[in-house]
C-alpha positions in Angstrom: 107.0 89.2 80.0 110.8 89.5 79.8 113.0 86.7 81.1 115.2 87.4 84.1 118.4 87.8 82.1 116.7 90.4 79.9 115.4 92.2 83.0 118.9 92.6 84.4 119.9 94.4 81.3 116.8 96.5 81.2 116.5 97.4 84.8 120.1 97.6 85.7 120.2 97.0 89.5 119.9 93.4 90.6 120.7 91.2 93.5 124.1 89.7 94.1 124.4 86.4 95.8 124.9 87.7 99.3 122.0 90.2 98.9 119.7 87.4 97.7 120.4 85.5 100.9 119.4 88.6 102.9 116.0 88.6 101.3 114.9 85.7 103.5 113.3 86.8 106.8 115.6 84.6 108.9 118.5 86.6 107.6 116.8 90.0 108.1 118.4 91.9 111.0 115.5 94.4 111.1 112.7 91.9 111.1 111.9 92.9 114.7 110.6 96.3 113.4 107.6 94.5 111.9 106.2 94.1 115.4 103.8 97.0 115.0 103.1 97.7 118.7 106.0 96.0 120.4 107.8 97.9 123.1 111.2 97.8 121.4 110.0 98.9 117.9 107.9 101.7 119.4 110.9 102.9 121.4 112.8 103.0 118.1 110.0 104.9 116.5 109.8 107.4 119.3 113.6 108.0 119.1 113.5 108.5 115.4 110.5 110.9 115.6 112.3 113.0 118.2 115.5 113.1 116.1 113.6 114.1 113.0 111.4 116.7 114.8 114.4 118.2 116.5 116.2 118.5 113.1 113.4 119.6 110.8 111.3 121.7 113.2 114.4 123.7 114.0 114.8 124.8 110.4 114.0 128.6 110.0 111.1 128.0 107.6 109.3 125.2 109.5 107.0 127.4 111.7 105.8 129.4 108.6 105.2 126.2 106.6 103.1 124.7 109.4 101.1 127.9 109.9 100.4 128.2 106.1 99.5 124.5 105.8 97.1 124.5 108.7 95.5 127.8 107.5 94.8 126.2 104.1 93.5 122.9 105.7 91.2 124.8 108.1 89.9 127.3 105.6 86.1 127.7 106.0 85.7 128.3 102.3 86.8 124.7 101.3 84.3 123.0 99.1 82.6 120.3 101.1 82.4 116.8 99.7 78.7 116.2 99.6 76.4 113.2 99.2 72.8 113.8 98.4 70.2 111.7 100.3 66.7 112.8 99.6 66.3 116.5 100.5 69.6 116.7 102.3 73.2 117.0 101.5 75.6 115.2 103.9 79.2 116.1 104.5 82.1 115.1 106.7 84.0 118.2 107.9 87.2 118.9 109.9 88.5 122.3 111.1 90.1 123.9 114.1 87.0 123.6 116.2 86.4 120.0 115.1 89.8 118.3 114.8 88.3 114.8 114.5 85.4 116.1 112.5 81.6 116.3 112.3 79.2 114.5 110.1 76.7 117.1 109.1 73.8 117.9 106.8 71.9 120.7 105.2 68.8 121.0 103.0 69.5 121.6 99.3 67.7 124.9 99.6 69.9 125.8 102.6 73.1 124.8 100.8 72.4 127.5 98.2 72.6 130.2 100.9 75.8 132.1 101.3 76.3 130.6 104.8 74.5 127.2 104.8 72.8 126.3 108.1 74.5 123.0 108.7 73.1 120.6 111.2 75.4 118.3 113.1 74.5 114.6 112.7 77.4 113.1 114.6 80.2 114.9 116.4 83.3 112.6 116.3 85.2 114.7 118.8 82.3 114.5 121.3 81.9 110.8 120.7 85.6 110.2 121.3 85.5 112.1 124.5 82.3 110.4 125.8 83.5 106.9 125.0 87.2 107.4 125.7 88.3 106.2 122.3 90.2 108.1 119.6 87.6 107.5 116.9 88.1 108.4 113.3 85.1 108.6 110.9 85.2 106.0 108.2 82.0 106.9 106.2 78.3 105.9 106.1 76.5 103.2 104.1 72.9 103.9 103.1 70.1 101.6 102.0 68.8 102.3 98.5 65.6 104.4 98.6 65.7 104.8 102.4 67.1 108.0 103.8 66.0 107.4 107.4 69.0 105.2 108.5 72.6 104.4 107.7 75.5 102.4 109.0 78.3 104.5 110.5 81.9 103.2 110.2 84.1 104.3 113.1 87.8 103.4 113.1 89.5 103.0 116.5 92.8 104.4 115.1 92.1 105.7 111.7 92.9 102.4 109.9 90.7 100.4 107.5 89.3 98.2 110.3 86.2 99.9 111.6 83.3 99.3 114.0 79.9 99.5 112.3 76.9 100.9 114.0 73.3 101.6 112.8 72.3 105.2 113.0 68.8 106.8 113.0 68.7 109.9 110.8 65.4 111.0 112.2 66.5 111.0 115.8 70.2 111.7 115.1 71.2 108.9 117.4 72.6 105.4 117.3 69.8 102.8 117.1 69.2 101.0 120.4 69.8 97.3 119.9 70.4 98.0 116.2 73.0 96.4 113.9 76.5 96.6 115.4 79.7 94.9 114.3 83.0 95.0 116.1 86.1 96.6 114.4 87.1 94.6 111.4 87.7 95.1 107.6 84.0 94.3 107.1 82.1 94.6 103.9 78.5 95.4 104.8 75.5 96.4 102.7 71.8 96.8 103.2 69.5 94.2 101.7 66.4 96.0 103.1 65.6 97.9 106.3 65.7 94.7 108.4 68.6 92.8 106.8 72.2 93.2 106.0 74.7 91.4 103.7 77.7 91.0 106.0 81.2 89.8 105.2 83.3 90.3 108.4 85.6 88.5 110.8 83.4 85.6 111.9 86.2 84.1 114.0 89.4 82.1 113.4 89.9 80.9 109.9 87.4 83.3 108.3 89.8 85.9 106.8 91.9 85.8 103.7 95.7 86.2 103.7 95.0 89.9 103.0 92.9 90.2 106.2 89.6 90.5 104.4 86.6 88.2 105.0 85.9 85.3 102.6 82.5 84.4 103.9 79.3 86.5 103.3 76.0 86.0 105.2 72.6 87.5 105.4 72.0 88.9 108.9 68.3 89.6 109.8 67.3 92.2 112.4 66.7 90.8 115.9 68.8 87.7 115.4 72.4 87.0 116.7 75.1 87.4 114.1 76.1 83.8 114.8 72.7 82.7 113.3 73.1 84.7 110.1 72.3 82.7 106.9 75.3 81.6 105.0 75.3 82.8 101.3 78.8 82.1 100.0 82.2 81.0 101.1 85.2 81.9 98.9 88.8 80.8 99.1 91.2 82.0 101.7 93.7 82.6 98.9 91.4 85.2 97.3 91.3 88.9 98.3 87.8 88.8 99.8 84.0 88.5 99.1 80.9 90.7 99.3 77.3 91.0 98.3 75.2 93.9 97.0 71.4 94.6 96.7 70.8 96.4 93.4 67.3 97.7 92.7 65.7 97.4 89.2 62.4 98.3 87.7 61.3 94.6 88.2 62.7 94.1 91.7 66.3 93.6 92.5 69.5 91.9 91.5 71.4 90.5 94.5 75.0 90.2 93.4 77.7 88.2 95.2 81.3 88.7 94.2 84.6 87.0 95.1 87.7 89.0 94.3 90.2 86.6 93.1 92.9 89.2 92.8 93.0 93.0 92.8 91.8 92.9 89.2 89.8 89.8 88.8 86.5 88.6 90.3 83.8 86.0 89.8 80.2 86.9 90.3 77.0 85.2 91.1 73.3 86.2 91.3 71.8 85.1 94.6 68.2 84.3 93.7 65.6 82.1 95.6 68.4 80.9 97.9 70.6 79.8 95.0 73.9 81.1 93.6 73.7 81.4 89.8 77.1 82.0 88.1 77.2 85.1 85.9 79.2 85.3 82.7 80.8 88.7 83.5 84.5 89.1 82.4 86.7 88.6 85.5 88.4 92.0 84.9 85.2 94.0 84.4 83.7 96.4 87.0 80.0 96.1 87.7 78.8 99.6 88.4 75.1 99.3 89.2 71.8 98.0 88.0 69.8 99.5 85.1 66.2 99.3 83.8 64.6 95.9 83.7 67.0 93.5 85.4 70.1 94.8 83.6 73.7 95.6 84.8 75.9 98.4 83.8 79.4 96.9 83.2 82.7 98.8 82.7 85.1 96.6 80.7 88.8 96.5 81.4 89.5 93.9 78.7 87.8 93.0 75.4 84.6 91.0 75.6 82.6 89.0 73.2 79.2 87.7 74.1 76.1 86.6 72.2 77.8 87.5 68.9 78.7 91.0 69.9 82.3 92.3 70.7 83.2 95.2 72.9 86.6 96.8 73.4 88.5 97.3 76.7 87.3 100.6 78.3 83.8 100.4 77.0 80.6 100.7 79.1 78.0 98.1 78.3 74.5 97.4 79.6 73.7 93.6 79.8 70.5 91.7 80.7 71.3 89.6 83.8 69.3 86.7 82.1 71.9 86.6 79.3 74.7 86.6 81.9 73.0 83.6 83.5 73.1 81.7 80.1 69.5 82.5 79.2 68.0 84.7 76.5 68.9 88.4 76.6 70.8 91.2 75.0 73.7 93.6 75.5 73.9 97.3 74.5 77.0 99.5 74.0 76.7 102.7 75.9 80.1 104.3 75.2 83.2 103.1 73.4 86.6 104.5 74.2 88.3 106.8 71.6 91.5 108.7 71.2 90.0 111.7 73.0 87.6 109.8 75.2 88.9 107.6 78.0 86.3 106.5 80.6 87.5 107.4 84.1 84.4 106.9 86.2 80.7 105.9 85.8 77.6 106.9 87.8 74.1 105.5 87.3 70.7 107.1 88.1 67.2 106.0 87.2 67.2 108.3 84.1 70.7 108.3 82.8 74.3 107.1 83.0 76.9 109.8 83.7 80.4 109.1 82.3 83.5 111.0 83.5 86.2 110.9 80.9 89.7 112.1 80.1 90.9 113.9 77.0 94.7 113.9 77.4 94.2 114.0 81.2 91.7 116.8 81.0 88.2 116.2 82.4 85.0 115.7 80.4 81.5 114.8 81.5 78.8 113.2 79.4 75.3 112.1 80.0 74.0 109.0 78.2 70.3 108.2 77.7 68.7 105.4 75.7 66.8 106.3 72.6 64.8 104.2 70.0 68.1 103.3 68.2 71.0 103.7 70.5 72.3 105.7 73.4 72.3 109.5 73.0 75.2 111.5 74.4 74.9 115.0 75.9 78.1 116.9 76.7 77.9 118.8 80.1 79.8 121.9 79.4 82.6 122.7 81.9 85.8 124.9 81.6 88.7 123.2 79.8 92.0 122.1 81.3 90.7 120.9 84.6 89.5 117.9 86.5 85.8 116.8 87.0 84.4 114.6 89.7 80.8 113.5 90.1 80.5 114.0 93.9 77.0 112.7 94.2 73.9 111.7 92.2 70.3 111.5 93.2 69.1 108.2 92.0 65.5 109.1 91.6 65.7 112.5 89.9 68.9 112.0 88.0 70.4 115.3 89.3 74.1 115.4 90.1 76.6 117.4 92.1 79.9 117.9 90.2 83.2 119.4 91.3 85.5 121.2 89.0 89.1 122.4 89.6 92.4 122.9 88.0 96.0 123.5 89.1 95.3 127.2 89.3 91.5 127.3 89.7 90.0 126.7 93.1 87.4 124.0 93.3 83.8 124.9 92.5 80.7 122.7 93.2 78.1 122.6 90.5 74.5 121.4 90.4 73.7 119.5 87.2 70.0 119.0 86.7 68.9 115.8 85.1 68.1 117.4 81.8 70.6 120.3 81.9 73.5 120.8 79.5 74.9 123.8 81.4 75.8 123.3 85.1 74.9 125.8 87.8 77.8 126.9 90.0 76.7 126.8 93.6 79.8 127.1 95.7 83.4 128.2 95.0 86.5 127.9 97.3 88.5 131.1 98.1 92.0 131.1 96.6 94.7 129.6 98.8 97.6 131.2 96.9 98.1 133.9 94.2 97.5 131.9 91.0 97.9 134.9 88.8 101.7 134.5 89.1 101.8 131.0 87.7 101.0 129.0 84.5 100.6 125.4 83.6 102.4 123.6 80.8 102.1 120.0 79.5 105.1 118.2 78.1 105.9 114.6 77.2 109.0 112.5 77.8 110.0 109.4 75.9 110.4 106.3 78.0 112.9 103.6 77.5 110.5 101.6 75.2 109.6 104.6 73.2 106.3 105.4 74.9 105.4 109.1 75.3 104.8 109.9 78.9 102.8 113.2 79.5 103.5 115.4 82.5 102.3 118.7 83.8 104.5 121.6 85.1 103.1 124.3 87.3 105.6 127.2 87.3 106.0 130.9 87.7 105.1 132.9 84.6 108.2 133.8 82.6 110.3 131.3 84.5 113.9 131.1 83.1 114.9 127.6 82.2 118.4 127.6 83.6 118.5 124.4 85.6 118.3 126.2 89.0 114.6 126.0 89.8 113.7 123.8 92.8 111.2 121.2 91.5 109.0 118.9 93.4 107.9 116.0 91.3 105.0 113.7 92.3 103.6 110.5 90.8 102.0 107.1 91.6 102.1 104.6 88.8 99.8 101.7 89.8 96.4 100.3 90.5 94.8 102.2 87.6 94.8 105.3 89.8 94.8 108.5 87.7 96.5 111.7 88.7 94.6 114.8 87.4 95.0 118.6 87.8 94.2 119.4 91.5 94.1 122.7 93.2 96.4 123.2 96.2 94.4 122.8 99.4 91.4 121.0 98.0 90.2 117.6 99.3 91.3 116.1 96.0 94.8 117.6 96.4 96.8 114.5 96.9 99.9 116.5 96.5 99.6 118.7 99.6 99.1 122.4 100.0 101.8 123.1 97.4 100.6 126.5 96.3 101.5 128.3 99.6 104.3 125.9 100.7 106.1 125.4 97.4 105.1 127.6 94.4 104.9 130.9 96.3 108.3 130.2 97.8 110.0 129.9 94.5 109.5 126.2 93.4 107.8 124.5 90.5 105.6 121.4 90.6 105.7 118.5 88.2 102.9 115.8 88.0 103.9 112.8 86.0 101.2 110.7 84.4 103.3 107.5 84.2 102.0 104.1 83.2 100.2 102.1 85.9 97.6 104.8 86.2 94.3 104.9 84.3 94.8 108.2 82.5 94.8 106.6 79.1 92.6 103.6 79.6 93.0 100.0 80.9 96.1 99.3 78.7 98.0 102.2 80.4 97.6 100.4 83.7 98.1 96.9 82.4 101.4 97.8 80.8 103.0 97.7 84.3 101.5 94.5 85.8 103.7 91.8 87.2 106.9 91.3 85.2 106.6 94.7 83.5 106.1 96.8 86.7 109.6 98.3 86.1 108.1 100.3 83.2 106.5 102.6 85.7 110.0 103.4 87.1 111.4 103.9 83.6 108.6 106.3 82.8 109.3 108.3 86.0 113.0 108.4 85.2 112.3 109.6 81.7 110.3 112.5 83.0 113.1 113.3 85.5 115.6 113.3 82.6 113.3 115.4 80.4 112.8 118.2 82.9 116.6 118.4 83.4 117.2 118.3 79.7 114.8 121.2 79.2 116.7 122.9 82.1 113.6 123.4 84.0 115.7 122.1 86.8 118.7 119.8 87.4 119.2 116.8 89.6 120.6 118.7 92.6 117.3 120.8 92.6 114.9 117.9 92.0 112.9 116.5 94.9 110.6 113.6 94.3 107.7 112.2 96.4 105.4 109.2 96.3 103.1 107.5 98.7 102.0 103.9 99.1 102.7 102.3 95.7 104.2 105.7 94.9 106.6 105.1 97.9 107.7 102.0 96.1 108.2 104.0 93.0 110.4 106.7 94.5 112.5 104.4 96.7 113.1 102.0 93.8 114.1 104.7 91.4 116.3 106.2 94.0 118.2 103.0 94.2 118.2 102.5 90.4 119.2 106.0 89.4 120.2 108.1 92.4 122.1 110.5 90.1 118.7 111.9 88.9 117.5 113.4 92.2 118.5 115.8 95.0 116.1 114.5 97.6 113.4 111.8 98.1 110.2 111.8 100.2 108.8 108.3 100.7 105.4 108.0 102.4 103.6 104.9 103.7 105.6 102.9 101.2 106.0 99.3 100.1 109.7 98.7 100.2 110.4 95.0 101.2 108.9 93.3 98.2 110.0 89.9 99.4 107.8 90.2 102.5 105.0 92.4 101.2 102.5 89.7 100.5 102.8 88.4 104.1 102.2 91.8 105.7 98.7 93.0 106.3 96.7 93.6 103.1 99.8 92.8 100.9 98.5 89.5 99.5 95.7 91.4 97.8 98.2 93.2 95.5 99.8 90.1 94.0 97.7 90.7 90.9 99.7 94.0 90.5 103.2 92.9 91.4 103.3 89.1 91.3 103.9 86.6 94.1 107.4 86.7 95.6 107.0 83.2 97.0 107.0 81.8 93.4 110.7 81.7 92.3 109.9 82.7 88.7 108.0 85.8 89.9 110.5 86.7 92.6 113.1 86.7 89.8 111.5 89.8 88.3 110.3 91.4 91.6 113.8 91.3 93.1 115.2 93.4 90.3 113.5 96.5 91.8 112.7 95.7 95.4 114.3 98.6 97.3 115.0 96.8 100.5 116.9 94.0 98.8 118.8 96.3 96.4 120.1 98.9 98.8 123.7 98.4 99.7 126.5 100.4 101.4 128.7 102.7 99.4 126.2 104.0 96.9 125.8 107.8 96.3 122.2 108.4 97.4 120.2 111.6 97.9 118.9 112.3 101.4 115.5 110.6 102.1 112.6 111.3 104.4 110.3 108.4 105.3 106.9 109.0 106.8 104.3 106.4 107.8 101.6 105.7 110.5 101.7 103.1 113.2 98.1 102.0 112.6 98.2 101.8 108.8 96.5 98.4 108.5 96.9 98.4 104.7 100.6 99.0 104.1 102.6 97.7 107.0 104.7 100.4 108.8 107.5 97.8 108.9 108.3 98.6 105.3 109.4 102.2 106.1 110.8 101.3 109.5 113.1 98.6 108.2 114.3 100.6 105.2 115.1 103.6 107.3 117.0 101.5 109.9 118.9 99.6 107.2 119.9 102.8 105.4 120.9 104.6 108.6 123.1 101.7 109.6 124.8 102.0 106.2 125.6 105.6 106.9 123.0 107.3 104.6 121.2 110.6 105.5 117.7 109.4 106.6 114.9 111.3 108.3 112.0 109.3 109.7 108.5 110.4 111.0 105.8 108.0 112.1 102.4 109.3 113.2 101.2 107.0 116.0 97.6 107.7 115.0 96.0 107.4 111.6 95.6 104.7 108.9 96.9 104.5 105.4 95.9 108.0 104.5 98.1 109.1 107.4 96.2 111.8 109.4 93.1 111.9 111.5 93.2 115.6 112.2 94.2 118.7 110.1 96.9 119.4 112.7 98.5 116.0 112.0 98.4 116.6 108.3 99.8 120.1 108.6 102.7 118.7 110.6 103.5 116.1 108.0 103.3 118.7 105.2 105.5 121.1 107.0 108.1 118.4 107.7 108.0 117.4 104.0 108.5 120.8 102.6 111.1 121.8 105.2 113.0 118.7 104.2 112.7 119.5 100.5 113.6 123.2 100.9 116.7 122.2 102.9 118.0 119.9 100.1 116.9 121.2 96.7 116.7 125.0 96.9 
């Protein structure tokens, strides 16, 4: 970690004495905007929304952008995200007829038909109308080996806090007098058909500073929640706690976890009413159970146990007895290599499926134990794309896998438990004319000499003369990887850029900066705490590189980031405004002095550090946008967007930064959706509006 003096030289921008004083809440003139639902802040939000709508919706291209965005989002050919449960595939679907969505299912045989005969399980629009609440679907939790019931999560406003209700999949109705929990950031899992592991808001003093529960109990059917059996109580300074029931060939492993930070946890086995500590590395991820009382563990740091050593990024199977301090063994399933970086792991009864990256290109491998070691089979997919295991069938070992690239629409493949070649079952219709475009991959050199790869999606034969409008997107945190995604797919975190940007003459850049997981745990860990500024340096290196290549120039470069990516783009805007022509900043962290006191912010101190500790605030303050913005700078225009009911990243971040910049005379546009959580939109219409506003703003400033 660099000292604060060195950081000033490396980062450039730093707080002057008067600005340091403004960091404190009592000196913050915009603190009132943190009152999420207060009358005065909401009046300010309404006024800003109206000003922005009047300005951007009046642009000549807005109507066409909105039309094209909604057409892509409502397309009936979109590949459904499926989850296999027994003989059925389940899917949540939104379109024009179902703006809030339907949870639906179809038999596997029916899914193979050209027009699958979907059956509605739960209509969220009808439920919202009947109950008079603007419900948003938050997913379903299933008991292992039981496909007759699930727990439905329903958010009152689209946020993380959700009501939990037991649902009967045979009668397609909520279970009378079944399990029900009021809206909270609950962590709930099935122990068996008549009992749940429940970590929820049990009343005053039962939530961490991040707003998550730190007590987990066993709740048996037919008993009041107040009488649930206490299993474990963590610390209010931790992120949260939870418990899982993992089936094995010999019974079950009941795993209790306390997340100490976003990246560290301690685990216990709950057995015979006792908590037994498990010697699992704090940074490791426990994927699932395997075989005879074993756990599949994905390492994020090196591990030595029982005389064996394993590198960070490896996948290991370990006897739970060994982890308890008894006799047992470990086995290496897969070790990382230069062209194999583990990105996700799925476990079935027969095999372990490993998704991997080779220079950010997707690979899929199946691992099975043999007499000597684990044998690998490569599942053959097209190159230069992204792979996602959408669902696995635990009993059979079959899997459903989605493939896509920047220019190839998503396809859903069935991968049999013993197959090497996948069977394509569904393909999405094109949403734009991909034949006009090509993909290139370049690398920039960051300030410390690290090579930073990035993708460019551009028109074929594009002349590099510095005039092409470029939209550049990145994230740079929390080990979240950015991979090739087709415009208009569910995995398209970048928006419907094909129709709204490429076909209108722009190029798209996706920067794989450090902080993500594209090149293993070290790629993420390089930006933790005092070195988080390296993510900004990487992004700036890519911006300079595409200008040096004359793909574009600063006046024609628009950048966007959301959440942690919002911190990225707002920070780099303040650090090096000369690099950009426009900035789009969505659901961002901005006030890094206050972030750990706002909603779930305390859970991210493992990523950024604790601003209440002077030594850590010394490096955080170097890049905190809210504290470093000042009058008289030459800044590009910026569009902020957020949601009122984002209960993960507080909307006060965007509100305060917009108000502060506006008071300083900067060009600021602001849009706040009054419904929706951290992902911003409950309906496709809401998302289409946000996309149209974003692209209208970008086209106005960087064309």
